[in-house]
C-alpha positions in Angstrom: 71.7 20.2 223.9 69.6 20.8 220.5 66.8 18.4 220.6 68.4 16.3 223.8 66.2 13.3 224.7 68.7 11.4 226.8 71.4 12.7 228.6 72.9 10.5 231.4 76.1 10.6 232.9 79.6 10.1 232.9 81.6 11.8 235.5 82.2 10.4 238.9 78.7 11.7 240.7 75.8 9.5 239.8 73.2 11.7 240.4 72.8 10.1 236.7 70.9 12.3 235.0 68.3 12.0 231.7 67.0 15.2 230.6 64.1 15.8 228.5 64.0 16.1 224.8 63.9 19.7 223.6 61.3 21.4 221.7 64.0 23.0 219.6 64.6 20.7 216.6 66.4 22.1 213.7 65.0 20.7 210.4 68.4 19.2 209.6 68.1 16.9 212.1 65.4 14.0 211.3 63.6 12.2 213.9 63.3 8.8 214.5 60.1 7.0 215.1 59.7 6.8 219.0 57.7 3.8 220.2 55.5 4.1 223.3 57.3 3.0 226.7 55.1 4.3 229.2 56.9 4.0 232.6 60.2 4.8 230.8 59.2 7.9 229.7 58.0 8.9 233.1 61.2 7.7 234.6 63.0 9.9 232.5 61.1 12.8 232.6 61.3 12.5 236.7 65.0 12.4 236.4 65.6 15.6 234.6 65.3 18.2 237.0 66.8 15.8 239.9 69.6 15.0 237.8 70.5 18.4 236.6 70.2 19.8 240.3 72.5 16.9 241.4 75.1 18.2 239.1 75.0 21.9 240.3 75.2 20.9 243.6 78.3 18.9 243.0 80.4 22.0 241.6 81.8 24.7 244.4 81.8 26.9 245.6 77.7 27.4 245.7 77.3 23.2 245.4 75.1 22.6 248.3 76.8 18.9 249.0 80.3 19.8 248.6 81.1 22.6 251.0 84.7 24.0 250.7 85.0 23.0 247.2 86.3 26.0 245.4 84.5 27.8 242.5 84.3 25.9 239.1 85.9 22.7 240.7 83.5 19.8 240.1 83.8 17.3 242.9 83.3 13.8 241.9 81.0 12.6 244.8 80.6 14.1 248.5 81.4 10.8 249.7 84.6 11.1 251.9 84.8 7.8 252.9 84.3 4.5 252.0 85.3 5.6 249.3 86.8 9.0 249.3 85.6 10.6 246.3 86.0 14.1 247.3 88.4 15.4 244.8 88.0 16.8 241.4 89.2 14.6 238.5 90.2 16.2 235.2 88.7 13.3 233.1 85.0 13.6 235.0 84.9 17.4 235.1 85.6 17.7 231.5 82.6 15.3 230.7 80.1 17.1 233.1 81.0 20.5 231.6 80.7 19.2 228.0 77.0 18.7 228.8 76.4 21.9 230.7 77.6 23.5 227.7 75.8 21.4 225.2 72.9 22.5 227.6 73.8 26.1 227.6 74.0 26.1 224.0 70.6 24.5 223.6 69.2 27.6 225.6 69.8 27.2 229.4 71.6 30.3 229.9 71.5 29.9 233.8 74.9 27.4 233.3 77.1 30.0 231.8 78.6 31.4 234.8 79.2 27.9 236.1 80.9 27.2 232.5 82.7 30.3 233.3 84.0 29.5 236.7 85.2 26.1 235.5 87.1 27.9 232.9 88.8 30.0 235.5 89.5 26.7 237.8 91.1 24.9 235.1 93.4 27.8 234.6 94.6 27.8 237.8 94.7 23.7 238.1 96.8 23.5 235.1 99.6 25.3 236.2 99.6 23.2 239.7 102.6 21.3 240.1 102.0 17.7 240.8 103.4 14.4 241.3 102.8 13.9 237.6 105.0 17.0 236.8 104.2 20.7 235.9 103.3 22.8 233.0 106.9 23.6 232.4 106.8 20.8 230.1 103.2 19.9 230.2 103.6 16.5 232.0 101.9 18.2 235.1 98.7 18.0 232.8 98.2 14.7 232.8 97.7 14.5 237.0 94.5 12.9 237.1 92.7 14.1 240.3 93.3 17.5 242.8 92.3 18.5 246.2 89.4 20.9 245.8 91.3 24.1 247.2 93.3 24.0 244.4 96.2 22.0 245.8 97.9 18.6 244.7 96.9 15.5 245.6 100.2 13.9 246.3 99.3 10.2 247.4 99.8 7.1 245.4 97.6 7.1 242.2 97.7 5.4 238.9 99.5 8.6 237.1 99.7 9.6 234.5 96.4 9.6 232.9 96.1 11.0 229.5 92.3 11.4 228.5 91.5 14.2 230.8 93.3 16.9 228.8 91.7 15.8 225.8 88.4 15.9 227.2 88.9 19.3 228.6 90.1 20.5 225.3 86.8 19.1 223.6 84.5 20.7 226.2 86.4 24.0 225.8 86.5 23.9 222.1 82.8 23.4 222.0 82.0 26.8 224.3 84.6 28.5 221.8 82.8 27.6 218.7 79.5 28.7 220.1 80.7 31.9 221.4 82.5 33.1 218.0 79.2 31.8 216.6 77.1 34.0 218.5 78.9 36.9 219.1 81.3 37.0 216.2 84.9 37.7 217.3 84.9 37.0 221.2 87.8 38.2 222.7 87.2 35.9 225.4 88.3 32.8 223.1 91.6 34.3 222.2 92.7 36.1 225.8 91.5 33.3 228.1 89.9 30.1 226.5 92.5 29.2 223.8 95.4 29.5 226.0 94.2 26.5 228.2 92.8 24.8 224.8 96.3 24.8 223.5 98.1 23.4 226.4 95.9 20.5 226.4 96.0 19.8 222.7 99.9 20.4 223.0 100.2 17.7 225.5 97.8 15.4 223.4 100.5 15.9 220.5 103.6 15.0 222.6 102.3 12.1 224.9 99.5 10.6 223.2 101.8 7.7 222.2 103.2 7.2 225.9 101.3 4.9 227.9 99.6 6.1 231.1 96.5 4.6 233.1 93.0 3.9 231.6 89.7 5.6 232.5 89.0 3.0 235.6 92.7 3.9 237.0 93.9 0.9 237.1 96.0 -0.2 233.9 98.9 1.0 232.7 99.0 1.3 229.1 97.2 2.3 225.9 93.6 2.9 226.5 91.3 2.6 223.5 89.3 5.7 225.2 92.0 7.5 225.5 92.9 7.2 222.0 89.8 7.8 220.6 89.2 11.0 222.5 92.3 12.3 221.8 91.7 12.0 217.9 88.9 14.0 218.3 90.2 16.9 220.4 93.4 17.0 217.7 90.8 17.3 214.8 88.2 19.8 216.4 91.6 21.8 217.9 92.7 22.2 214.2 89.5 23.5 213.4 89.3 26.0 216.1 92.5 27.2 215.8 92.2 27.9 212.1 88.9 29.8 212.6 90.6 32.2 215.2 94.0 32.6 213.3 96.0 30.4 216.0 98.3 27.3 214.6 98.4 24.1 216.1 101.2 21.9 215.3 100.6 19.3 216.9 96.6 18.9 215.7 98.1 19.0 212.2 101.0 16.7 212.7 99.5 14.1 215.3 96.1 13.6 214.4 96.9 11.2 211.3 99.0 9.0 213.5 96.8 8.9 216.1 93.5 7.8 213.9 96.0 5.3 212.2 96.5 3.9 215.8 93.3 3.7 216.7 92.0 2.0 214.0 94.6 -0.8 213.6 95.7 -1.5 216.9 92.8 -2.3 219.2 90.8 -4.5 217.2 90.9 -8.2 217.8 89.9 -9.3 214.2 89.4 -12.9 215.2 87.0 -12.5 217.9 85.6 -9.5 216.7 85.7 -7.0 220.1 87.7 -4.0 220.6 90.8 -4.7 223.2 90.4 -1.8 225.3 93.8 -1.8 226.9 97.0 -3.1 225.1 100.9 -2.2 225.6 100.4 -3.6 229.4 101.5 -6.8 231.4 97.8 -6.2 232.8 96.0 -9.8 231.6 92.9 -9.6 230.9 90.2 -10.7 228.3 90.1 -7.3 227.1 86.1 -7.0 226.9 85.7 -3.5 228.6 83.2 -1.0 228.7 85.9 1.5 228.0 85.2 0.5 224.3 81.7 1.6 224.6 82.3 4.9 226.5 85.1 5.4 223.3 82.2 4.8 220.9 79.8 7.2 222.3 82.3 10.3 223.2 83.4 10.0 219.4 80.1 9.9 218.0 79.7 12.2 215.2 76.2 12.9 213.9 77.3 13.7 210.5 79.3 10.6 210.2 78.5 7.4 208.0 79.2 3.9 210.2 83.1 4.3 209.9 84.9 1.5 211.2 88.0 3.7 211.7 86.4 5.9 214.0 84.1 3.4 215.7 81.2 4.8 215.1 78.2 3.7 217.4 76.4 2.3 214.3 79.7 0.9 212.7 80.0 -3.0 211.9 82.8 -3.1 214.5 81.1 -0.8 216.8 78.1 -3.0 217.2 80.1 -6.3 217.1 81.9 -4.9 220.2 79.0 -4.0 221.8 77.5 -7.8 221.8 80.9 -8.7 223.0 81.1 -6.7 225.9 77.3 -7.1 226.6 77.5 -10.9 226.4 80.7 -10.9 228.6 78.6 -9.9 231.4 75.3 -12.3 230.8 76.5 -15.0 233.0 78.4 -13.0 235.9 75.6 -11.2 237.7 73.2 -12.7 239.4 70.6 -9.8 238.7 71.1 -10.9 235.3 69.7 -14.5 235.6 66.8 -13.8 234.4 67.4 -12.9 230.9 68.1 -14.4 227.7 70.3 -13.8 224.5 69.1 -10.6 223.0 67.2 -9.2 226.1 69.2 -6.2 227.9 71.1 -7.0 231.0 73.3 -4.8 233.5 76.4 -4.0 232.9 79.8 -3.4 234.6 83.3 -2.5 233.9 85.1 -5.8 232.8 84.4 -9.2 233.8 87.8 -9.5 236.0 86.4 -6.4 238.2 86.9 -6.8 241.9 86.3 -3.3 243.3 83.5 -3.5 246.0 83.1 -6.9 244.9 82.9 -6.4 241.1 79.5 -5.2 240.2 77.3 -3.4 237.6 77.5 0.1 237.3 74.9 2.1 236.5 76.8 4.6 233.7 78.3 1.5 231.9 74.6 -0.1 231.8 73.2 3.5 230.5 76.2 3.5 228.1 75.0 0.4 226.4 71.7 2.1 225.8 73.3 5.2 224.4 75.2 3.7 221.6 72.4 2.2 220.5 70.2 5.5 220.4 73.0 7.0 218.7 73.5 4.2 216.1 69.8 4.6 215.2 70.0 8.6 215.0 72.9 7.3 212.3 70.8 4.9 210.4 68.1 7.1 210.2 69.9 10.1 208.8 71.9 7.8 206.6 68.6 6.3 205.1 69.4 3.0 205.1 70.9 0.5 207.3 73.9 -2.4 206.3 73.9 -5.5 207.9 77.9 -6.7 207.4 79.2 -10.2 208.0 80.8 -8.5 211.3 77.4 -6.9 212.3 75.3 -10.0 211.4 75.5 -11.7 214.8 74.6 -8.7 216.8 71.4 -7.8 214.6 70.6 -11.9 214.7 70.2 -11.8 218.2 67.5 -9.1 218.3 66.0 -9.9 214.9 66.4 -13.5 213.9 65.7 -12.7 210.6 68.4 -10.3 209.7 70.8 -11.1 207.0 73.9 -9.3 205.3 72.6 -6.7 202.9 71.7 -2.9 202.9 67.9 -2.4 203.8 66.2 1.1 202.7 64.9 3.2 205.3 61.1 2.6 205.4 61.7 -0.9 203.9 59.6 -3.7 206.0 63.7 -5.2 206.9 64.4 -1.6 208.0 61.6 -0.9 210.2 61.8 -4.2 211.8 65.3 -4.5 212.6 65.4 -0.8 214.1 62.4 -1.7 216.0 64.2 -4.3 217.5 67.5 -2.1 218.4 65.1 0.1 220.1 63.4 -2.2 222.2 67.2 -3.5 223.1 68.3 0.0 223.8 65.2 0.7 226.2 66.1 -2.5 227.7 69.2 -1.2 228.8 67.7 2.0 230.5 64.8 0.1 231.9 67.5 -1.8 234.0 68.2 1.3 235.6 64.8 2.6 236.1 64.1 -0.7 238.1 67.2 -0.4 240.3 67.2 3.4 240.9 66.0 4.3 244.5 63.1 6.5 245.0 64.7 9.6 245.3 66.3 9.6 242.1 69.9 9.7 243.1 72.6 7.2 241.8 75.5 5.7 243.5 78.6 4.5 241.5 77.6 0.8 241.5 74.4 -1.6 242.1 74.6 -5.1 243.6 75.4 -7.9 241.5 73.0 -10.0 243.2 70.0 -8.2 244.2 70.6 -4.5 242.5 70.8 -2.5 245.7 73.1 0.6 245.5 76.7 0.6 246.5 79.9 2.6 246.8 80.1 6.5 246.1 76.7 8.7 246.4 75.7 11.0 244.1 78.3 10.0 241.7 78.8 13.2 238.9 80.1 10.3 236.5 76.5 8.9 236.3 75.2 12.5 235.4 76.8 13.0 232.0 77.0 10.3 229.2 76.2 12.7 226.6 75.0 12.6 223.3 71.8 10.8 223.7 69.4 10.6 221.0 66.4 8.4 222.1 64.1 10.9 220.7 65.9 10.9 217.2 68.1 14.0 217.4 71.7 14.8 218.1 74.1 17.4 219.9 74.3 20.9 219.0 76.7 22.5 216.7 77.7 26.3 216.6 75.0 28.2 214.9 73.1 25.2 213.5 76.4 24.1 211.4 78.1 20.9 211.4 81.8 21.5 212.0 83.4 19.3 209.3 86.3 17.0 209.6 86.8 14.0 207.8 89.9 11.8 207.4 90.1 9.3 204.8 93.0 6.8 203.8 93.5 6.6 200.2 95.3 3.7 199.9 98.6 2.0 201.1 100.9 4.9 199.8 100.4 6.6 203.1 98.5 9.6 202.1 95.7 10.9 204.0 93.0 13.2 202.6 92.0 15.8 205.4 88.5 17.7 204.8 87.6 20.6 206.5 85.0 23.1 205.9 85.1 21.7 201.9 88.9 22.5 201.8 91.4 19.6 201.1 94.7 19.0 202.2 97.3 16.3 202.0 99.2 15.0 205.0 101.6 12.2 205.1 101.1 9.2 207.3 104.8 8.0 208.4 105.9 4.7 207.7 104.4 2.3 210.3 101.8 4.8 211.1 102.5 5.6 214.4 105.9 6.1 216.4 107.1 3.7 218.9 104.9 3.4 222.2 106.5 4.7 225.2 106.1 3.3 228.4 105.8 4.8 231.3 106.6 3.9 235.0 103.5 1.9 236.6 103.5 4.1 239.7 104.7 7.9 240.6 104.7 8.9 244.0 
């Protein structure tokens, strides 16, 4: 990553990693002043190389911890019992490779063979018939996980899961844009990579409005995280298609509807938080780290603090961050000594009972990640807005906070952003405090005393991307931002799409989205 300073993970192998800041910082990426954190900086530095090696060790066929895995397959964890995670998940693999691709773009060319093997592996997996279906009608792309020898997992599972194809498309779009910027007309994009991307985009366009299982593989319904990453994939897919002379009908027709559904369907306006799962019969309070992860994985460094896409710095994004974090304050014993406004260990959702229902390393890191992303956005915009929606979040950290716009460099801006940075560092420090001496991370840590629990060397912990702790942002091909924006222009159903300076008009159908299609709860 260009200027990457905080890369921790989100895939399913918690070697949770935190790479160092790159020395390459383009002039168009402003820096956020960094406060001294002593042992925290030492932790980040020491974790970097161990985490990267942990990822590579979990990728077949050369990965030392996953013997027998085919080349290019990202294995969730070496763990084969209690729990058995020795599979390859589409979602987790795509999140992992997106991080490795960002590091490749930043100059680590040793990772290119890994990326190319992943692409070859995904071409094979897309054609594997599974309990979800096959490639004939695209239903097989919703299969969440496979055996590590390119065969289907046929046991009962929460299927389909509809975020994986979108995340895979996003990773491969990023790689394709880099290849094109680096080599001009790269034939690999047209002949090898685009067919994989196209399959995934068509799947997203066809099935985004059908229910499926969430990223925790437990709730059948409509998932905030899935909808958010589906929108991003369709938008960026349209951009790539135009660049290489292809068409993506699903991107153009469905992206505005997905955005409308995202912005209008999940927000609880009365209590001001994201209801992470809707259109479901599963009863929960709705506060879920799914929503924080969704904000992170649609982070747009060039965006304003946009509520429509729940950008990290948006009023809705920050209010939701508070709601999710606060829900865990009274739940875990290890949080007992922390007061309001201090970071605490974060789990998935408070009703969780898996392995006893504990904090997760990756969700705690995600809470930090959103705040670092928000700080980057405030700095780039040159101001910070406190609205009635976000006021409670800011007052927890800085009691003098009041609604208004505060210019960068002002006393109020400096005091507020310093408080946000201290809060973000607090989540990272919790992870530091409970990380074993060897630097490896399991899936969970005990709610009572913080000792490691569940699967070892979890790859998902490795890739919570987009970290901007030093004030830099993810890379874009040739140092250019791939522009995309959606703007609702009123109640007349017209949306303006801006791509690279060009404007096109699309009509959003009445009702904003098609009816939700409810799938079977279990398919075996």
